[in-house]
N, C-alpha and C positions, 0 to 999 in steps of 0.2 A: 502493499499501499502503501510506503513512505517514496518509495522509487518511483510511482505515478503519480505523487504530489509533486516529487523534485519536476518530474517531464511538462507537466502542469504550469509549474511555476516557469521554468526555463522558457517554455514554450509563448506562453504567456507575455511574458517579462522582454522576451527578445522580438516580439508584433510590435510592444509599446515604445520599444527601441526604437525600432523603424522608424515607423509612426516621428518620433522623436525630430530622428534627424530630417526624415520628408521634411518637416516643420521648417525647421533651419536650415535648411538647403544643403545639409551635407550627406545627401545620398548623389548617385549620379541622376540625370535629367529621365532616365528612362527607367528608373524605380521608385522615384517620387512621382508616388500615387496619389497621396492629398494633393500636392501642388496640381497635377496633373487634372486632378476631378475639376478644381476649381477653375482652372483655365478652360476646360471643356464647357463647363457651365455657363462662366461666361459667356463663350463666341455662341454660342447655341442659345442664349435669351438676347442678344446684342442681334442674332439673326431672327428672334421672335420678335422683338421691336421694330425692327427696317422693314420684315416683311411679316407684317400679324395675317394670318389667315382668316381669323375670328377678330374683325378690326374695331368693334365694339367692347372687346375684353381689354382690363386693365394693364397696363405693365406690370402691378404689383394686383397680381388675380387673386382672387379669393382662395384662403389657406397656402397663401405663398409661403410665408414665415415660416407657418407650421409644417411642409414640406420641406422648408430649408433644417428646418431640427432633427427630422427625420432623418434628410441623408447624411447629416454630419454624424448620429449615434447608427445605423447604418452599417455606415460606410467604413470608419473611424472604431468607435465606442464601444460598440456590439464584435465587431470582430477581433478586436482585440480580444477582448475574455474569451470566441467561442474556441480562438487558435489553441487555447490549452487543451480542451474536450478535443478534438481531433486529432492531435499529436498522443495523448493517452491511448484515443483508440488506435490509432495505426502501432506502435507498441504493443498495444494487449492481442493485438495480429500476431506480433514478430514471436510474446511472449508463448502460444502455442503451437509456434511454429510454420507460422503462418505467414510467411514472407509478401507483401505485396508487390513486388515487383515480378513475382512468380508468377502472377496471374494474367500478367500482359498477353495478350492475344495480335498486339501490332509493333515491333520494335520500333520506332524512328529514330533512335538514336544513328542508324545505320542506313538511313531517307536523308535523301537533299534537306537543308535546314529549314528551304520555302516549305517541302512538302510537308516535314514534320508537324510545322506550324498549320498547315491546312487540316491535314486531318485531325490535330486538336481542337483546332476553331470547331470543325462540324462536327466530332463526338461532345464534345461539352455542350454544343449550342442543342443537340437533338436531345442528349438525355434532359439538358434545360427544360425544352419541348414536351415529354412526357412529364416531367413533375409539375409542370403549368396546369396540365390537365390533371391531373390528381387533384392540383389546388381547387381547380371547379367543380371538381365532381364527387371528392368525397366530403360528405359534409364536416367531421371535424378539421380539414384542412381548412374547407371554405370557412369556417368562419374567423379564421384569421385570416385569410387573404381577401376577407371582406376589406381590410381598413384601407387598400391598395384602390379597391374600385369604389370607394367611396370619395370620389374625386370627384367633383362637381365641373371644374374650368383645369382642359387640359393645360400642360406647362412641364416644362424642362425636368424642373423639380420632385414632379410626380413620380418619375419615375423610378425615387427612394422614398416613395411615401408606403411603408409596409411593414406589417408586426414584422420582432423580433424571431418570431416565431418559422418563419420564411426561412431566416439562416440556415434554421435545424433541418428544414425538409427538402431545401434546396444542394446540402454541400455534399451528403450522403451518394447519390447521383451523381454529384457532380467530381465527387472523389473517387466514384464507379469508373467515368471516362477516362479519369487519369491513370486507373489500374491498368485500365487498359491497355495502355501506352506505355506501360514500363512503371507508373508509379511516381514519373518525375516528371513534373511540366519542361516545356521546350525551353531554351536558355532566353531565347526570345518572347518569351508567354507574355511579355510589358504589352507587344502590338497589340494582342487579340487581346487582353485586359481591357485598354483604351480604347481600341475600334470598339468594343462592346458598348461602355461608356458612353460616346457618339453614338452610334446606332440607336441605343434606349432613353439619352435625352432628345434626339431626333423623334424617336416614335411616338412620345408624351407631349413634342414642342408645339407651339401657336403655330406651324407653317406648314404650309401645304407641301408637300413633296411625294410624289411616286416611285422616282427614279425610271420611269419611262421601262424598258423591256427587262431591266434589272428587277422590276418589283417581283418577277414570281423569282426572284434569288434572295433579295432583302424587303424584311419587316422595314415597316414607313407607316407616318403619320396616318395617313388616312386609312388603312390597313386599320392600326390600332385602334384608330378612333371606335369602333366599330364593334372592336375588341369592347371596349370600358360602355360601348350603349346600354343603356339600361331598359331597351325595350329587344327580346332575342328574337329571332328566328323559333319557329315553331319545333322545327325538324334542330336545332342544336340548341336547345335549352339550358342549359348547363354553357356554355359559350363559342366563342370562335375566333378565329384568327389567333390561337396560341400562340404562335413565335415569337422567339427570345429577338433574335439577331435578325435569324434567319426568317423568310416564310416558305420557304421550301419544303416543309415538314404539311405545311396546312395544302401548300397544293398538290401532293402527294397524299394525302391521306384522307382528302375530302374537309377539311375542317375552314377551308377559307369561304369568306364571304363579306364581300363589298360590293352590294349594290349600290351604292351612289359614292359620292362627294360631297354631300351636305355636313358644312364645317357646323352649324346650331345645332345637330343629331343633341340628343337629350342623353347624358351621360349619368352612370351612376350603378345603384342596383333595387330592385321591387325591395321595400324597406329598409332603406338606406337612411331612413329617418332616425332609427337607432345608435347611428355614429355618433359617437362623442363627439365634442371639438376639443379640440384639444392634443397637443404630440401626446403627455404621458398619457391623457385619458384611452388615447385609441393603441396604444404598445400597451395596453392592460384589457384589450377588447377582448373579445371570444372568453376568457376564462369564468366569467360571472356566469352566474343562470339565470335564464329569463325567468321574471316572477311570475 
């Protein structure tokens, strides 16, 4: 037990130091995820201000600052906390003789770097798509995912409005994806990380984009707005357009639904008046029994 506590502490402290180095520009630019998030956020917010899709929407839209709190908490604070648990999880497997790198089915170390990155991106996104479907179709998971769907005006910061339980629900399948390629992320994985943040921010932004023919590969704001629609088609009552960065999976597996490009689509979920206001109340949502 003491060994696992040490692993938990060392991993948590290591991630804390990593973000501290990010904050004070002591990390290489490629590993500075904290300021990378800030710069990407400012870029996309600037595009929203200059090229707004919903022109009547305020620059500081409804719940803008609440979503910024969600962003800081989910991207930094909770990621520091949860890192220790996954370090313990990995060591627990090793202690019973199951080395995670032995479960790999693809050895990207022998592939060209660009191909390894592409495989990593596709696998992680595919398992993210599967997890996203679970969040909508499993009632227990949906209770927590409601926080993300309580957004009533879309903007870049809504990307990180989600309940802390989603870290726990997403991480296992993402970890499994990494296991399949040897248990380690590629050296240049930071490129995928920044690309995922940019695509996610754009998906939620007040910008009209569909990328032309590339819309069949990449998720986009028009497609994702329909994912947040309050009224869903009868044959897809649990949701549509589940793609994270890639739209490819929705087109392949028949979960795509883009009937129009109406910017004034009403978003939310049936019964979303139950969602409390404020960051803390939303992060605690889902645990209290209904009266």
